[in-house]
RODO-180142 format. One record per residue (C-alpha): residue number from 1; residue in one letter; x, y, z. Coordinates in Angstrom, 2 decimals. Layout:
# RODO-180142
@k NUM&r A&X X&Y Y&Z Z
...
END
This chain:
# RODO-180142
@k 1&r M&X 11.81&Y 25.08&Z 6.04
@k 2&r T&X 9.35&Y 24.06&Z 3.30
@k 3&r E&X 11.84&Y 24.03&Z 0.44
@k 4&r M&X 15.52&Y 24.35&Z -0.34
@k 5&r R&X 17.41&Y 25.82&Z -3.27
@k 6&r I&X 20.36&Y 24.01&Z -4.81
@k 7&r S&X 22.62&Y 26.08&Z -7.08
@k 8&r F&X 25.44&Y 24.83&Z -9.26
@k 9&r E&X 27.10&Y 25.40&Z -12.61
@k 10&r I&X 27.21&Y 23.13&Z -15.64
@k 11&r Q&X 30.73&Y 21.80&Z -16.06
@k 12&r P&X 32.72&Y 21.69&Z -19.35
@k 13&r D&X 31.62&Y 19.37&Z -22.16
@k 14&r P&X 28.06&Y 18.80&Z -20.92
@k 15&r P&X 25.83&Y 16.06&Z -22.35
@k 16&r A&X 23.51&Y 17.11&Z -25.15
@k 17&r R&X 20.36&Y 16.81&Z -23.01
@k 18&r L&X 19.51&Y 18.93&Z -19.99
@k 19&r D&X 18.34&Y 15.96&Z -17.86
@k 20&r K&X 21.63&Y 14.15&Z -18.43
@k 21&r A&X 23.65&Y 17.27&Z -17.68
@k 22&r L&X 21.74&Y 17.76&Z -14.43
@k 23&r A&X 22.33&Y 14.13&Z -13.43
@k 24&r R&X 26.05&Y 14.50&Z -14.11
@k 25&r D&X 26.64&Y 17.83&Z -12.37
@k 26&r V&X 24.16&Y 18.03&Z -9.49
@k 27&r P&X 26.11&Y 18.01&Z -6.20
@k 28&r D&X 26.30&Y 14.60&Z -4.52
@k 29&r S&X 25.14&Y 16.20&Z -1.29
@k 30&r A&X 21.74&Y 16.88&Z -2.89
@k 31&r N&X 20.97&Y 13.14&Z -2.90
@k 32&r L&X 18.82&Y 13.46&Z -6.02
@k 33&r S&X 18.39&Y 10.55&Z -8.39
@k 34&r R&X 17.91&Y 10.95&Z -12.13
@k 35&r S&X 14.22&Y 10.09&Z -11.82
@k 36&r R&X 13.77&Y 12.74&Z -9.11
@k 37&r L&X 15.50&Y 15.33&Z -11.30
@k 38&r T&X 13.13&Y 14.45&Z -14.14
@k 39&r K&X 10.16&Y 15.09&Z -11.84
@k 40&r L&X 11.64&Y 18.45&Z -10.83
@k 41&r L&X 11.86&Y 19.38&Z -14.51
@k 42&r E&X 8.26&Y 18.32&Z -15.11
@k 43&r T&X 7.02&Y 20.48&Z -12.23
@k 44&r G&X 8.91&Y 23.63&Z -13.23
@k 45&r A&X 11.37&Y 23.43&Z -10.34
@k 46&r V&X 14.49&Y 23.81&Z -12.52
@k 47&r A&X 15.82&Y 27.21&Z -13.66
@k 48&r V&X 18.64&Y 27.65&Z -16.17
@k 49&r N&X 20.22&Y 31.12&Z -16.02
@k 50&r G&X 17.08&Y 32.42&Z -14.30
@k 51&r H&X 14.57&Y 30.90&Z -16.73
@k 52&r V&X 12.35&Y 27.95&Z -15.90
@k 53&r A&X 13.19&Y 24.86&Z -17.95
@k 54&r T&X 10.76&Y 21.95&Z -18.28
@k 55&r S&X 12.02&Y 19.94&Z -21.24
@k 56&r P&X 14.49&Y 17.15&Z -20.44
@k 57&r K&X 15.80&Y 17.52&Z -23.99
@k 58&r G&X 16.75&Y 21.18&Z -23.46
@k 59&r K&X 20.27&Y 22.36&Z -24.25
@k 60&r V&X 22.82&Y 23.72&Z -21.79
@k 61&r A&X 26.35&Y 25.02&Z -22.06
@k 62&r A&X 29.33&Y 25.01&Z -19.76
@k 63&r G&X 28.98&Y 27.75&Z -17.14
@k 64&r D&X 25.17&Y 27.84&Z -17.21
@k 65&r R&X 23.77&Y 28.48&Z -13.75
@k 66&r I&X 21.25&Y 25.94&Z -12.50
@k 67&r V&X 18.90&Y 26.50&Z -9.56
@k 68&r L&X 16.76&Y 23.62&Z -8.30
@k 69&r T&X 13.85&Y 24.35&Z -5.98
@k 70&r V&X 13.31&Y 21.20&Z -3.98
@k 71&r A&X 10.50&Y 20.83&Z -1.48
@k 72&r A&X 11.67&Y 19.56&Z 1.88
@k 73&r P&X 10.73&Y 15.89&Z 2.26
@k 74&r G&X 7.32&Y 15.49&Z 3.81
@k 75&r E&X 6.67&Y 13.32&Z 6.81
@k 76&r S&X 5.70&Y 9.77&Z 5.91
@k 77&r H&X 2.15&Y 8.63&Z 6.50
@k 78&r I&X 3.75&Y 5.59&Z 8.14
@k 79&r A&X 4.47&Y 6.07&Z 11.83
@k 80&r G&X 7.86&Y 5.23&Z 13.28
@k 81&r E&X 7.90&Y 2.68&Z 16.09
@k 82&r P&X 10.70&Y 1.94&Z 18.62
@k 83&r I&X 11.16&Y -1.66&Z 17.52
@k 84&r P&X 14.65&Y -3.13&Z 18.14
@k 85&r L&X 16.72&Y -3.67&Z 15.00
@k 86&r D&X 19.78&Y -5.82&Z 14.35
@k 87&r V&X 21.75&Y -3.28&Z 12.28
@k 88&r V&X 24.59&Y -4.89&Z 10.34
@k 89&r F&X 25.75&Y -1.72&Z 8.55
@k 90&r E&X 24.62&Y 1.88&Z 8.24
@k 91&r D&X 25.92&Y 5.06&Z 6.64
@k 92&r D&X 24.39&Y 8.27&Z 5.29
@k 93&r D&X 22.93&Y 6.53&Z 2.24
@k 94&r L&X 21.74&Y 3.08&Z 3.24
@k 95&r I&X 21.16&Y 0.61&Z 6.06
@k 96&r V&X 21.54&Y -3.17&Z 6.15
@k 97&r V&X 19.57&Y -5.08&Z 8.79
@k 98&r N&X 19.24&Y -8.70&Z 9.84
@k 99&r K&X 15.45&Y -9.09&Z 9.89
@k 100&r P&X 14.01&Y -11.56&Z 12.39
@k 101&r A&X 11.39&Y -14.09&Z 11.41
@k 102&r D&X 7.80&Y -13.03&Z 12.12
@k 103&r M&X 8.37&Y -9.43&Z 10.95
@k 104&r V&X 6.61&Y -8.04&Z 7.88
@k 105&r V&X 8.77&Y -5.73&Z 5.76
@k 106&r H&X 6.19&Y -3.12&Z 4.70
@k 107&r P&X 2.83&Y -2.06&Z 6.19
@k 108&r A&X -0.24&Y -3.49&Z 4.49
@k 109&r P&X -3.95&Y -3.52&Z 5.33
@k 110&r G&X -3.56&Y -6.63&Z 7.47
@k 111&r T&X -0.37&Y -5.45&Z 9.20
@k 112&r P&X -0.41&Y -1.64&Z 9.49
@k 113&r R&X 2.11&Y -1.56&Z 12.35
@k 114&r G&X 5.04&Y -3.48&Z 13.75
@k 115&r T&X 6.79&Y -3.76&Z 10.39
@k 116&r L&X 10.41&Y -3.27&Z 9.40
@k 117&r V&X 9.54&Y 0.06&Z 7.76
@k 118&r N&X 7.96&Y 1.32&Z 10.99
@k 119&r A&X 11.15&Y 0.34&Z 12.81
@k 120&r L&X 13.43&Y 1.96&Z 10.21
@k 121&r I&X 11.55&Y 5.27&Z 10.25
@k 122&r H&X 12.01&Y 5.47&Z 14.02
@k 123&r H&X 15.62&Y 4.30&Z 13.96
@k 124&r C&X 16.83&Y 6.51&Z 11.11
@k 125&r G&X 14.90&Y 9.63&Z 12.12
@k 126&r D&X 16.27&Y 12.80&Z 10.55
@k 127&r S&X 18.97&Y 10.88&Z 8.68
@k 128&r L&X 16.28&Y 9.99&Z 6.11
@k 129&r S&X 16.84&Y 12.70&Z 3.51
@k 130&r G&X 13.80&Y 11.60&Z 1.54
@k 131&r V&X 12.84&Y 9.01&Z -1.04
@k 132&r G&X 10.48&Y 10.32&Z -3.69
@k 133&r G&X 9.93&Y 13.46&Z -1.62
@k 134&r E&X 8.89&Y 11.60&Z 1.53
@k 135&r K&X 10.89&Y 10.86&Z 4.68
@k 136&r R&X 10.83&Y 7.11&Z 4.48
@k 137&r P&X 13.27&Y 4.29&Z 3.74
@k 138&r G&X 13.48&Y 3.08&Z 0.17
@k 139&r I&X 12.64&Y -0.63&Z 0.09
@k 140&r V&X 14.17&Y -2.23&Z -3.00
@k 141&r H&X 13.62&Y -5.90&Z -2.11
@k 142&r R&X 11.61&Y -7.87&Z 0.39
@k 143&r I&X 11.79&Y -11.19&Z 2.17
@k 144&r D&X 8.76&Y -13.07&Z 3.45
@k 145&r K&X 7.44&Y -12.41&Z 6.93
@k 146&r E&X 8.62&Y -15.81&Z 8.21
@k 147&r T&X 11.99&Y -15.67&Z 6.44
@k 148&r S&X 14.85&Y -14.23&Z 8.46
@k 149&r G&X 18.00&Y -12.52&Z 7.25
@k 150&r L&X 19.64&Y -9.65&Z 5.43
@k 151&r L&X 17.84&Y -6.77&Z 3.79
@k 152&r V&X 19.15&Y -3.41&Z 2.51
@k 153&r A&X 17.10&Y -0.20&Z 2.48
@k 154&r A&X 17.97&Y 3.21&Z 1.04
@k 155&r K&X 18.02&Y 6.36&Z 3.15
@k 156&r T&X 18.31&Y 8.75&Z 0.21
@k 157&r D&X 16.66&Y 9.14&Z -3.17
@k 158&r R&X 19.99&Y 8.67&Z -4.95
@k 159&r A&X 20.78&Y 5.44&Z -3.10
@k 160&r H&X 17.27&Y 4.12&Z -3.74
@k 161&r H&X 17.64&Y 4.63&Z -7.47
@k 162&r G&X 21.09&Y 2.98&Z -7.55
@k 163&r L&X 20.08&Y -0.05&Z -5.50
@k 164&r A&X 16.86&Y -0.56&Z -7.45
@k 165&r A&X 18.84&Y -0.62&Z -10.70
@k 166&r Q&X 21.09&Y -3.37&Z -9.36
@k 167&r F&X 18.19&Y -5.52&Z -8.24
@k 168&r E&X 16.48&Y -5.01&Z -11.59
@k 169&r A&X 19.67&Y -6.10&Z -13.37
@k 170&r H&X 19.96&Y -9.17&Z -11.05
@k 171&r S&X 23.54&Y -8.15&Z -10.22
@k 172&r V&X 23.03&Y -8.37&Z -6.44
@k 173&r D&X 24.66&Y -11.40&Z -4.79
@k 174&r R&X 22.11&Y -13.13&Z -2.56
@k 175&r H&X 22.51&Y -16.53&Z -0.92
@k 176&r Y&X 19.97&Y -18.20&Z 1.34
@k 177&r R&X 20.44&Y -21.05&Z 3.79
@k 178&r A&X 17.53&Y -23.45&Z 4.06
@k 179&r I&X 16.71&Y -26.81&Z 5.62
@k 180&r C&X 14.74&Y -29.04&Z 3.29
@k 181&r Y&X 13.19&Y -32.47&Z 3.42
@k 182&r G&X 15.48&Y -35.07&Z 1.87
@k 183&r V&X 18.79&Y -34.47&Z 0.12
@k 184&r P&X 18.74&Y -32.93&Z -3.41
@k 185&r D&X 21.68&Y -34.97&Z -4.71
@k 186&r A&X 22.77&Y -35.46&Z -8.30
@k 187&r N&X 22.86&Y -39.23&Z -7.69
@k 188&r D&X 19.08&Y -39.26&Z -7.29
@k 189&r P&X 17.70&Y -40.29&Z -10.71
@k 190&r R&X 14.26&Y -38.97&Z -9.74
@k 191&r L&X 15.53&Y -35.38&Z -9.84
@k 192&r R&X 16.85&Y -35.71&Z -13.36
@k 193&r G&X 13.38&Y -36.61&Z -14.58
@k 194&r I&X 11.68&Y -33.47&Z -13.27
@k 195&r R&X 10.89&Y -30.77&Z -15.81
@k 196&r G&X 13.20&Y -27.77&Z -15.51
@k 197&r T&X 15.95&Y -29.44&Z -13.47
@k 198&r S&X 19.57&Y -30.08&Z -14.35
@k 199&r F&X 22.87&Y -30.46&Z -12.51
@k 200&r E&X 25.95&Y -28.29&Z -12.88
@k 201&r T&X 29.54&Y -28.88&Z -11.81
@k 202&r G&X 29.94&Y -29.39&Z -8.08
@k 203&r N&X 26.59&Y -31.19&Z -7.56
@k 204&r V&X 24.71&Y -27.90&Z -8.01
@k 205&r L&X 21.03&Y -28.40&Z -8.78
@k 206&r R&X 19.69&Y -25.83&Z -11.26
@k 207&r I&X 15.92&Y -25.29&Z -11.35
@k 208&r Q&X 14.53&Y -23.27&Z -14.26
@k 209&r T&X 10.79&Y -22.82&Z -14.66
@k 210&r E&X 8.12&Y -20.23&Z -15.17
@k 211&r L&X 6.23&Y -19.04&Z -12.08
@k 212&r A&X 2.76&Y -17.52&Z -11.87
@k 213&r R&X -0.07&Y -17.14&Z -9.38
@k 214&r H&X -1.75&Y -20.41&Z -8.46
@k 215&r K&X -5.00&Y -20.92&Z -10.37
@k 216&r H&X -7.06&Y -21.67&Z -7.25
@k 217&r D&X -5.19&Y -19.80&Z -4.50
@k 218&r R&X -4.12&Y -16.26&Z -5.41
@k 219&r Q&X -1.86&Y -16.05&Z -2.35
@k 220&r K&X 0.34&Y -18.84&Z -3.71
@k 221&r Q&X 2.77&Y -19.14&Z -6.60
@k 222&r A&X 3.00&Y -22.18&Z -8.85
@k 223&r V&X 5.22&Y -23.65&Z -11.55
@k 224&r V&X 3.48&Y -23.28&Z -14.93
@k 225&r R&X 4.32&Y -24.49&Z -18.42
@k 226&r S&X 3.80&Y -21.10&Z -20.06
@k 227&r G&X 2.57&Y -17.59&Z -19.38
@k 228&r G&X 4.56&Y -17.14&Z -16.18
@k 229&r R&X 7.74&Y -15.29&Z -15.25
@k 230&r H&X 11.15&Y -16.82&Z -15.91
@k 231&r A&X 12.78&Y -18.04&Z -12.68
@k 232&r V&X 16.12&Y -19.73&Z -11.99
@k 233&r T&X 17.31&Y -21.07&Z -8.62
@k 234&r R&X 20.53&Y -22.93&Z -7.85
@k 235&r V&X 20.90&Y -25.28&Z -4.89
@k 236&r R&X 23.99&Y -26.78&Z -3.30
@k 237&r I&X 24.09&Y -29.29&Z -0.44
@k 238&r V&X 25.93&Y -27.92&Z 2.60
@k 239&r E&X 25.29&Y -30.77&Z 5.02
@k 240&r P&X 23.07&Y -33.88&Z 4.92
@k 241&r L&X 21.21&Y -34.24&Z 8.23
@k 242&r G&X 20.41&Y -37.54&Z 9.93
@k 243&r T&X 21.80&Y -41.07&Z 9.78
@k 244&r P&X 20.69&Y -42.01&Z 7.21
@k 245&r P&X 19.99&Y -38.45&Z 6.00
@k 246&r V&X 16.35&Y -37.35&Z 6.05
@k 247&r A&X 16.97&Y -33.63&Z 5.50
@k 248&r A&X 19.72&Y -31.26&Z 4.41
@k 249&r L&X 21.11&Y -27.81&Z 5.03
@k 250&r I&X 21.32&Y -26.25&Z 1.58
@k 251&r D&X 22.72&Y -23.09&Z 0.01
@k 252&r C&X 20.33&Y -21.45&Z -2.48
@k 253&r W&X 21.05&Y -18.53&Z -4.76
@k 254&r L&X 18.89&Y -16.66&Z -7.18
@k 255&r E&X 19.42&Y -15.73&Z -10.79
@k 256&r T&X 15.99&Y -14.08&Z -10.67
@k 257&r G&X 13.95&Y -12.81&Z -7.72
@k 258&r R&X 10.34&Y -13.93&Z -7.93
@k 259&r T&X 7.80&Y -14.13&Z -5.10
@k 260&r H&X 8.31&Y -17.30&Z -2.99
@k 261&r Q&X 10.80&Y -18.49&Z -5.63
@k 262&r I&X 12.99&Y -20.73&Z -3.45
@k 263&r R&X 10.01&Y -22.20&Z -1.61
@k 264&r V&X 8.12&Y -23.01&Z -4.81
@k 265&r H&X 11.14&Y -24.41&Z -6.63
@k 266&r L&X 12.19&Y -26.69&Z -3.78
@k 267&r A&X 8.63&Y -27.99&Z -3.45
@k 268&r H&X 8.54&Y -28.53&Z -7.23
@k 269&r V&X 11.50&Y -30.92&Z -7.05
@k 270&r G&X 10.18&Y -32.74&Z -3.98
@k 271&r H&X 12.43&Y -31.11&Z -1.40
@k 272&r G&X 10.10&Y -28.61&Z 0.26
@k 273&r L&X 11.35&Y -26.57&Z 3.20
@k 274&r I&X 10.81&Y -27.86&Z 6.70
@k 275&r G&X 8.17&Y -25.78&Z 8.47
@k 276&r D&X 6.73&Y -24.25&Z 5.31
@k 277&r P&X 2.94&Y -24.38&Z 5.82
@k 278&r V&X 2.18&Y -23.36&Z 2.24
@k 279&r Y&X 4.60&Y -25.35&Z 0.08
@k 280&r G&X 6.45&Y -27.71&Z 2.44
@k 281&r G&X 3.70&Y -30.24&Z 3.02
@k 282&r R&X 4.46&Y -30.84&Z 6.72
@k 283&r R&X 5.98&Y -34.23&Z 5.95
@k 284&r K&X 7.09&Y -36.68&Z 8.59
@k 285&r V&X 10.72&Y -37.76&Z 8.93
@k 286&r S&X 11.94&Y -41.17&Z 10.02
@k 287&r A&X 12.89&Y -41.61&Z 13.65
@k 288&r A&X 15.45&Y -44.13&Z 12.46
@k 289&r G&X 17.41&Y -41.29&Z 10.93
@k 290&r V&X 17.09&Y -38.52&Z 13.50
@k 291&r G&X 15.65&Y -40.04&Z 16.66
@k 292&r A&X 12.60&Y -38.91&Z 18.59
@k 293&r T&X 14.14&Y -35.49&Z 19.29
@k 294&r G&X 14.65&Y -34.83&Z 15.59
@k 295&r V&X 11.13&Y -35.96&Z 14.69
@k 296&r E&X 9.63&Y -33.63&Z 17.28
@k 297&r A&X 11.88&Y -30.71&Z 16.19
@k 298&r V&X 10.64&Y -31.05&Z 12.60
@k 299&r R&X 7.01&Y -31.38&Z 13.66
@k 300&r A&X 7.16&Y -28.32&Z 15.90
@k 301&r F&X 9.25&Y -26.01&Z 13.70
@k 302&r P&X 6.97&Y -22.95&Z 13.33
@k 303&r R&X 8.08&Y -21.38&Z 10.05
@k 304&r Q&X 9.76&Y -22.11&Z 6.74
@k 305&r A&X 13.41&Y -22.89&Z 7.51
@k 306&r L&X 14.79&Y -20.17&Z 5.24
@k 307&r H&X 17.37&Y -17.49&Z 6.04
@k 308&r A&X 18.84&Y -14.74&Z 3.82
@k 309&r A&X 22.44&Y -15.43&Z 4.80
@k 310&r T&X 24.58&Y -13.29&Z 2.49
@k 311&r L&X 24.02&Y -10.04&Z 0.61
@k 312&r G&X 26.48&Y -8.37&Z -1.75
@k 313&r F&X 26.09&Y -5.26&Z -3.89
@k 314&r E&X 27.92&Y -2.19&Z -5.14
@k 315&r H&X 27.43&Y 0.81&Z -2.90
@k 316&r P&X 25.18&Y 3.06&Z -5.01
@k 317&r V&X 27.10&Y 6.23&Z -4.04
@k 318&r T&X 30.73&Y 5.27&Z -3.34
@k 319&r G&X 30.95&Y 2.41&Z -5.84
@k 320&r K&X 32.58&Y 0.18&Z -3.21
@k 321&r M&X 31.68&Y -3.50&Z -3.24
@k 322&r M&X 29.80&Y -4.42&Z -0.07
@k 323&r Q&X 29.41&Y -7.96&Z 1.26
@k 324&r F&X 27.51&Y -8.99&Z 4.40
@k 325&r E&X 26.79&Y -12.25&Z 6.20
@k 326&r A&X 24.26&Y -13.17&Z 8.88
@k 327&r P&X 24.65&Y -16.42&Z 10.82
@k 328&r L&X 21.82&Y -18.90&Z 11.11
@k 329&r P&X 19.23&Y -17.75&Z 13.66
@k 330&r Q&X 18.83&Y -19.74&Z 16.85
@k 331&r D&X 15.71&Y -21.60&Z 15.74
@k 332&r M&X 17.34&Y -22.97&Z 12.58
@k 333&r A&X 20.58&Y -23.77&Z 14.43
@k 334&r G&X 18.53&Y -25.67&Z 17.01
@k 335&r L&X 16.67&Y -27.58&Z 14.29
@k 336&r M&X 19.98&Y -28.61&Z 12.74
@k 337&r A&X 21.33&Y -29.78&Z 16.10
@k 338&r A&X 18.24&Y -31.92&Z 16.66
@k 339&r L&X 18.50&Y -33.43&Z 13.17
@k 340&r R&X 22.18&Y -34.30&Z 13.69
@k 341&r G&X 21.49&Y -36.18&Z 16.90
@k 342&r A&X 20.30&Y -39.54&Z 15.54
@k 343&r A&X 19.35&Y -42.15&Z 18.14
END
């Protein structure tokens, strides 16, 4: 089947514009977002009472018969691969996975295969009803290759549109667990003197800066005084690590979602993430605080100690509030155990 026809009637008291009436009355089973309906109008794939309609501002009345001619979703140019996935939740509209470290989210010239998208295309198969006319998952947010944790992807065009709107509005609840050098405590006067930092009730560190590409390394982000993108991160201490403490397990949550935001902000305030080869600095920790085992664990940790631990959003189709948690991965749990075991 190369195309399908979707027929329905305009219900009483329709909106003044055709595009809004279509968005209101199109059957949920069609899985068509408002943006997809607009494209169908632009391409002459919408008929009102047997006549092609192309203007989104057209008028309709209750009882008008609508026929949409929708091309069947084409196969993605990205190949599916049988890569194991840790699926936390899945229904007809979306899938939530716990991504391991060392997995890229989307294919790129340097990593054309072995990505999360390759795995999702294979796993979801025919349950992908199409995003933008192509049988692929809709990726609405990403986490770095070496960051583990929760990620949601859309399986339908409608879900993709709804999730993207929530991420754009910054209404998605996202908390990360990280292990940083030192302890970002309100009692540290040094922190209060750093531009963009303040403390809120409950010893919560608030970091507000502008972020932009680094002047000399285009792969990095940097804090800039002006001309960047507004970014706000909050940080709360979960557990100091070591005796005396040389590191901390922290809870980080985002008011904005910029590239490398947590990593850059923690480095900016002098508490870079353990294992971060770009921003962390590969600092040494004192054996007096964590013993030889802890020192070696920090030295050998192979990635930034960052995990997307919680993810909450409104289901884009049912409206139900969804909340998911993913425990610390084994490598971060092992690092914590080594840092607790002071000699």
